[in-house]
Backbone as JSON Lines, residues from 0, in Angstrom:
{"i":0,"aa":"M","n":[-9.64,6.49,8.87],"ca":[-9.78,6.08,7.49],"c":[-10.19,7.27,6.62]}
{"i":1,"aa":"E","n":[-11.0,8.17,7.16],"ca":[-11.43,9.35,6.41],"c":[-10.24,10.2,6.01]}
{"i":2,"aa":"K","n":[-9.27,10.34,6.91],"ca":[-8.06,11.1,6.61],"c":[-7.33,10.48,5.42]}
{"i":3,"aa":"A","n":[-7.3,9.17,5.36],"ca":[-6.63,8.49,4.25],"c":[-7.31,8.82,2.93]}
{"i":4,"aa":"H","n":[-8.63,8.87,2.94],"ca":[-9.36,9.22,1.72],"c":[-9.03,10.64,1.28]}
{"i":5,"aa":"Q","n":[-8.88,11.55,2.24],"ca":[-8.5,12.92,1.91],"c":[-7.09,12.97,1.35]}
{"i":6,"aa":"L","n":[-6.2,12.15,1.9],"ca":[-4.84,12.11,1.4],"c":[-4.79,11.61,-0.04]}
{"i":7,"aa":"V","n":[-5.54,10.56,-0.33],"ca":[-5.55,10.01,-1.67],"c":[-6.08,11.05,-2.66]}
{"i":8,"aa":"A","n":[-7.08,11.79,-2.25],"ca":[-7.64,12.81,-3.12],"c":[-6.62,13.91,-3.42]}
{"i":9,"aa":"A","n":[-5.67,14.14,-2.51],"ca":[-4.67,15.19,-2.69],"c":[-3.71,14.87,-3.83]}
{"i":10,"aa":"R","n":[-3.5,13.58,-4.12],"ca":[-2.66,13.13,-5.24],"c":[-1.22,13.64,-5.17]}
{"i":11,"aa":"R","n":[-0.66,13.67,-3.99],"ca":[0.72,14.09,-3.85],"c":[1.59,12.87,-3.6]}
{"i":12,"aa":"K","n":[2.85,12.99,-4.01],"ca":[3.78,11.87,-3.82],"c":[3.94,11.54,-2.34]}
{"i":13,"aa":"S","n":[3.92,12.54,-1.48],"ca":[4.06,12.29,-0.05],"c":[2.91,11.46,0.5]}
{"i":14,"aa":"T","n":[1.78,11.51,-0.16],"ca":[0.62,10.71,0.26],"c":[0.95,9.23,0.23]}
{"i":15,"aa":"A","n":[1.66,8.79,-0.79],"ca":[2.02,7.37,-0.9],"c":[2.91,6.96,0.27]}
{"i":16,"aa":"V","n":[3.78,7.85,0.71],"ca":[4.66,7.55,1.85],"c":[3.83,7.43,3.13]}
{"i":17,"aa":"V","n":[2.91,8.36,3.34],"ca":[2.06,8.31,4.54],"c":[1.25,7.02,4.54]}
{"i":18,"aa":"L","n":[0.63,6.69,3.42],"ca":[-0.17,5.48,3.34],"c":[0.68,4.22,3.5]}
{"i":19,"aa":"G","n":[1.9,4.25,2.97],"ca":[2.81,3.12,3.15],"c":[3.16,2.91,4.61]}
{"i":20,"aa":"N","n":[3.41,4.0,5.32],"ca":[3.71,3.89,6.75],"c":[2.5,3.42,7.55]}
{"i":21,"aa":"L","n":[1.31,3.88,7.18],"ca":[0.09,3.39,7.84],"c":[-0.08,1.9,7.58]}
{"i":22,"aa":"T","n":[0.25,1.47,6.37],"ca":[0.17,0.04,6.05],"c":[1.08,-0.76,6.96]}
{"i":23,"aa":"L","n":[2.33,-0.33,7.07],"ca":[3.3,-1.05,7.91],"c":[2.86,-1.08,9.37]}
{"i":24,"aa":"A","n":[2.36,0.03,9.87],"ca":[1.91,0.08,11.27],"c":[0.77,-0.92,11.51]}
{"i":25,"aa":"N","n":[-0.16,-0.99,10.57],"ca":[-1.28,-1.91,10.74],"c":[-0.87,-3.37,10.58]}
{"i":26,"aa":"I","n":[0.11,-3.64,9.73],"ca":[0.62,-5.01,9.62],"c":[1.21,-5.43,10.97]}
{"i":27,"aa":"R","n":[1.97,-4.54,11.56],"ca":[2.64,-4.85,12.82],"c":[1.67,-4.99,13.98]}
{"i":28,"aa":"H","n":[0.46,-4.44,13.82],"ca":[-0.6,-4.62,14.82],"c":[-1.52,-5.78,14.44]}
{"i":29,"aa":"R","n":[-1.15,-6.49,13.39],"ca":[-1.89,-7.65,12.9],"c":[-3.3,-7.3,12.43]}
{"i":30,"aa":"D","n":[-3.5,-6.05,12.0],"ca":[-4.79,-5.63,11.44],"c":[-4.65,-5.67,9.92]}
{"i":31,"aa":"L","n":[-4.78,-6.87,9.37],"ca":[-4.51,-7.09,7.95],"c":[-5.55,-6.44,7.04]}
{"i":32,"aa":"D","n":[-6.79,-6.38,7.47],"ca":[-7.81,-5.75,6.63],"c":[-7.51,-4.27,6.43]}
{"i":33,"aa":"T","n":[-7.19,-3.59,7.51],"ca":[-6.86,-2.17,7.4],"c":[-5.55,-1.99,6.64]}
{"i":34,"aa":"A","n":[-4.58,-2.85,6.91],"ca":[-3.28,-2.75,6.23],"c":[-3.44,-2.9,4.72]}
{"i":35,"aa":"T","n":[-4.19,-3.89,4.29],"ca":[-4.34,-4.08,2.84],"c":[-5.17,-2.96,2.22]}
{"i":36,"aa":"S","n":[-6.1,-2.4,2.98],"ca":[-6.86,-1.26,2.48],"c":[-5.93,-0.07,2.24]}
{"i":37,"aa":"Y","n":[-5.08,0.24,3.22],"ca":[-4.12,1.33,3.05],"c":[-3.15,1.04,1.91]}
{"i":38,"aa":"L","n":[-2.74,-0.21,1.78],"ca":[-1.8,-0.55,0.73],"c":[-2.45,-0.36,-0.65]}
{"i":39,"aa":"H","n":[-3.7,-0.74,-0.78],"ca":[-4.4,-0.5,-2.05],"c":[-4.44,1.0,-2.36]}
{"i":40,"aa":"Q","n":[-4.7,1.8,-1.34],"ca":[-4.74,3.25,-1.55],"c":[-3.36,3.78,-1.93]}
{"i":41,"aa":"A","n":[-2.32,3.27,-1.28],"ca":[-0.96,3.7,-1.6],"c":[-0.63,3.34,-3.05]}
{"i":42,"aa":"I","n":[-1.0,2.15,-3.47],"ca":[-0.74,1.73,-4.85],"c":[-1.47,2.63,-5.83]}
{"i":43,"aa":"S","n":[-2.68,3.03,-5.51],"ca":[-3.43,3.94,-6.38],"c":[-2.7,5.27,-6.55]}
{"i":44,"aa":"V","n":[-2.15,5.78,-5.47],"ca":[-1.39,7.03,-5.54],"c":[-0.11,6.82,-6.35]}
{"i":45,"aa":"I","n":[0.56,5.72,-6.11],"ca":[1.81,5.41,-6.84],"c":[1.55,5.29,-8.33]}
{"i":46,"aa":"E","n":[0.42,4.69,-8.69],"ca":[0.07,4.56,-10.12],"c":[-0.04,5.93,-10.79]}
{"i":47,"aa":"R","n":[-0.54,6.91,-10.05],"ca":[-0.72,8.26,-10.62],"c":[0.55,9.1,-10.55]}
{"i":48,"aa":"T","n":[1.34,8.94,-9.49],"ca":[2.46,9.86,-9.26],"c":[3.82,9.24,-9.51]}
{"i":49,"aa":"R","n":[3.88,7.9,-9.56],"ca":[5.15,7.17,-9.67],"c":[6.08,7.54,-8.52]}
{"i":50,"aa":"A","n":[5.52,7.67,-7.34],"ca":[6.25,8.06,-6.13],"c":[7.24,6.97,-5.72]}
{"i":51,"aa":"G","n":[8.53,7.28,-5.81],"ca":[9.57,6.3,-5.5],"c":[9.59,5.88,-4.05]}
{"i":52,"aa":"G","n":[9.47,6.84,-3.13],"ca":[9.47,6.51,-1.71],"c":[8.28,5.66,-1.33]}
{"i":53,"aa":"G","n":[7.14,5.99,-1.91],"ca":[5.94,5.19,-1.66],"c":[6.08,3.79,-2.22]}
{"i":54,"aa":"L","n":[6.72,3.67,-3.36],"ca":[6.93,2.36,-3.97],"c":[7.81,1.49,-3.09]}
{"i":55,"aa":"N","n":[8.87,2.07,-2.54],"ca":[9.74,1.32,-1.62],"c":[8.97,0.83,-0.41]}
{"i":56,"aa":"L","n":[8.13,1.68,0.16],"ca":[7.33,1.28,1.33],"c":[6.3,0.23,0.95]}
{"i":57,"aa":"A","n":[5.72,0.34,-0.22],"ca":[4.73,-0.65,-0.65],"c":[5.37,-2.03,-0.76]}
{"i":58,"aa":"F","n":[6.56,-2.1,-1.32],"ca":[7.24,-3.4,-1.42],"c":[7.72,-3.9,-0.06]}
{"i":59,"aa":"A","n":[8.09,-2.99,0.82],"ca":[8.45,-3.4,2.19],"c":[7.23,-4.0,2.88]}
{"i":60,"aa":"A","n":[6.07,-3.38,2.68],"ca":[4.84,-3.91,3.26],"c":[4.51,-5.28,2.68]}
{"i":61,"aa":"A","n":[4.7,-5.45,1.38],"ca":[4.43,-6.74,0.75],"c":[5.32,-7.83,1.35]}
{"i":62,"aa":"R","n":[6.57,-7.48,1.63],"ca":[7.47,-8.46,2.27],"c":[6.95,-8.83,3.67]}
{"i":63,"aa":"E","n":[6.46,-7.85,4.41],"ca":[5.95,-8.14,5.76],"c":[4.63,-8.9,5.73]}
{"i":64,"aa":"L","n":[3.93,-8.86,4.6],"ca":[2.68,-9.59,4.46],"c":[2.88,-11.04,4.03]}
{"i":65,"aa":"R","n":[4.1,-11.44,3.75],"ca":[4.36,-12.81,3.27],"c":[3.77,-13.91,4.14]}
{"i":66,"aa":"P","n":[3.79,-13.79,5.48],"ca":[3.2,-14.88,6.28],"c":[1.71,-15.11,6.0]}
{"i":67,"aa":"W","n":[1.05,-14.13,5.41],"ca":[-0.38,-14.24,5.1],"c":[-0.62,-14.31,3.6]}
{"i":68,"aa":"S","n":[0.35,-14.79,2.86],"ca":[0.26,-14.79,1.39],"c":[-0.87,-15.67,0.85]}
{"i":69,"aa":"D","n":[-1.43,-16.53,1.68],"ca":[-2.53,-17.37,1.24],"c":[-3.88,-16.66,1.31]}
{"i":70,"aa":"R","n":[-3.92,-15.48,1.9],"ca":[-5.17,-14.72,2.01],"c":[-5.45,-13.96,0.71]}
{"i":71,"aa":"P","n":[-6.7,-13.99,0.27],"ca":[-7.04,-13.3,-0.98],"c":[-6.7,-11.8,-0.98]}
{"i":72,"aa":"A","n":[-6.9,-11.12,0.13],"ca":[-6.61,-9.67,0.19],"c":[-5.12,-9.41,-0.03]}
{"i":73,"aa":"V","n":[-4.28,-10.27,0.51],"ca":[-2.83,-10.13,0.35],"c":[-2.45,-10.46,-1.09]}
{"i":74,"aa":"Q","n":[-3.05,-11.48,-1.65],"ca":[-2.78,-11.84,-3.04],"c":[-3.17,-10.7,-3.98]}
{"i":75,"aa":"D","n":[-4.28,-10.03,-3.68],"ca":[-4.72,-8.91,-4.51],"c":[-3.7,-7.77,-4.53]}
{"i":76,"aa":"V","n":[-3.19,-7.39,-3.35],"ca":[-2.22,-6.28,-3.34],"c":[-0.92,-6.7,-4.0]}
{"i":77,"aa":"N","n":[-0.53,-7.96,-3.83],"ca":[0.69,-8.43,-4.5],"c":[0.55,-8.38,-6.02]}
{"i":78,"aa":"E","n":[-0.62,-8.74,-6.52],"ca":[-0.85,-8.67,-7.97],"c":[-0.79,-7.23,-8.46]}
{"i":79,"aa":"R","n":[-1.37,-6.31,-7.69],"ca":[-1.32,-4.9,-8.08],"c":[0.12,-4.38,-8.1]}
{"i":80,"aa":"L","n":[0.92,-4.8,-7.12],"ca":[2.32,-4.38,-7.09],"c":[3.08,-4.92,-8.3]}
{"i":81,"aa":"L","n":[2.82,-6.16,-8.66],"ca":[3.48,-6.72,-9.84],"c":[3.07,-5.97,-11.1]}
{"i":82,"aa":"T","n":[1.83,-5.55,-11.17],"ca":[1.35,-4.78,-12.31],"c":[2.07,-3.45,-12.4]}
{"i":83,"aa":"L","n":[2.38,-2.85,-11.26],"ca":[3.13,-1.59,-11.26],"c":[4.48,-1.72,-11.95]}
{"i":84,"aa":"M","n":[5.06,-2.89,-11.86],"ca":[6.41,-3.09,-12.39],"c":[6.43,-3.42,-13.88]}
{"i":85,"aa":"T","n":[5.27,-3.64,-14.47],"ca":[5.25,-3.91,-15.91],"c":[5.27,-2.59,-16.66]}
{"i":86,"aa":"P","n":[6.0,-2.55,-17.78],"ca":[6.11,-1.28,-18.53],"c":[4.82,-0.85,-19.18]}
């Protein structure tokens, strides 16, 4: 997790891709708390950099989180993603 914080501080577009991939890996291991934490971090980077690759991964992660859409943590990241799409 410390590495992720260092990545976010770097503010590079590639950071959003790394965090997006970490999100997907944790979803597939059913570690939703860690997955949503990484996804929040990825969204923060995307908000600053408008990283297209990271955005694609973030939405892919949101699709994989659908089975848990009733969980507040999942609802929070979905709301943040929707906010990204508003002009």
